[in-house]
N, C-alpha and C positions, 0 to 999 in steps of 0.2 A: 504494500500500500504506500502511496506517495505521502510524504510528510509535508504539512503546511509550514511555510516559513513566513517571517514578517514581510519579506520582499514580495512573496507571492500574494499575501493579503493586501498589501499596498497596491500591487499591480491590478488586482481585481477591483479594488476600490476606485482606482483611476479610470478603469474601463467603464465602471458604473457611474462615473462622474460624481462620486461622493468622496470628499476629502476626509481623511482620518487624521486625528491628532496622534501623537506618540502614545498617549495613554489609551486611546481607543484601539490602536493597533495591538498594544500589549494585552489588553483585555480579550480581544478576539483571538489572539494567539494562544493565550492561556485556556480559553474555552475549547479551542480545537485540540489542544493537548489532552483535555479530559475526554472529549468525544472520541478521539483516536484510541485512547486507552480502553474505553468501554467497548469500542468496536473490536479491538484485539481480544478482549475477554470473550466476546460473543463468538468470534471466529475459532476460539479454542474449545468450544463445546463439542463433545464427541457426536459425530453424525450430523452436524449442522449442514454440511454440504449435500446431504441426502434429502433434505427437507425442501419441498417445493415452495417457492415464495408465494405469499398470498397478499392480495390487495386489501382484504378485509378478514380479520382473524376469527370471526364468529360465524357459525353455521346458522343461517336463517331459513326457516321454512315459511315461505309466503303462500298464503291461501287466497286465491282470487275470490272476490265477492260473487255471489250468485246472481247479481243484477236486480235484486229486489230493491224497491224504493224504500227509503227510510222516511216514515211519515211522522211528523210532529204536529199535532193538531193545535197546540197552544202557541199561536203566533205571538201573542202578547208577551210570553216569557222570553221568546227569542229576541224580540225588539227591546225588552227591558234590559237584556244583557249586552246590548249593542251600545256603541259610543254615541253616534249621531243617527237620528232617525228622521226621515222626511216622508210624510204620507205613506206610512207602513213600508218604507224602503230604507235599507241601511245605507248610509253615506260612507264612502271609503275615500281615502286621500287619493289625489291624482298622482299617478305613477309614471306618466309619460309627459315629457317636456314640451 
């Protein structure tokens, strides 16, 4: 694994057009040392190379709905729980400029 250096960190910062102070560079360098040490520990786990990478670590069983409509006959309760109401319609903030 390639090791991060202060020069490499400053080079990346320059490419991203963010200037770093010496203290910021030192902080980032120290954080990468911790990250690299933890990655080395993970890589030492027996059989880790045999495990397939996952984008989400939990097994989810999704059950599609059967298409039945959910009917709530008490419209007043729904409107009471809403922020703004105008003529039995719920007002929502404008989301398009």
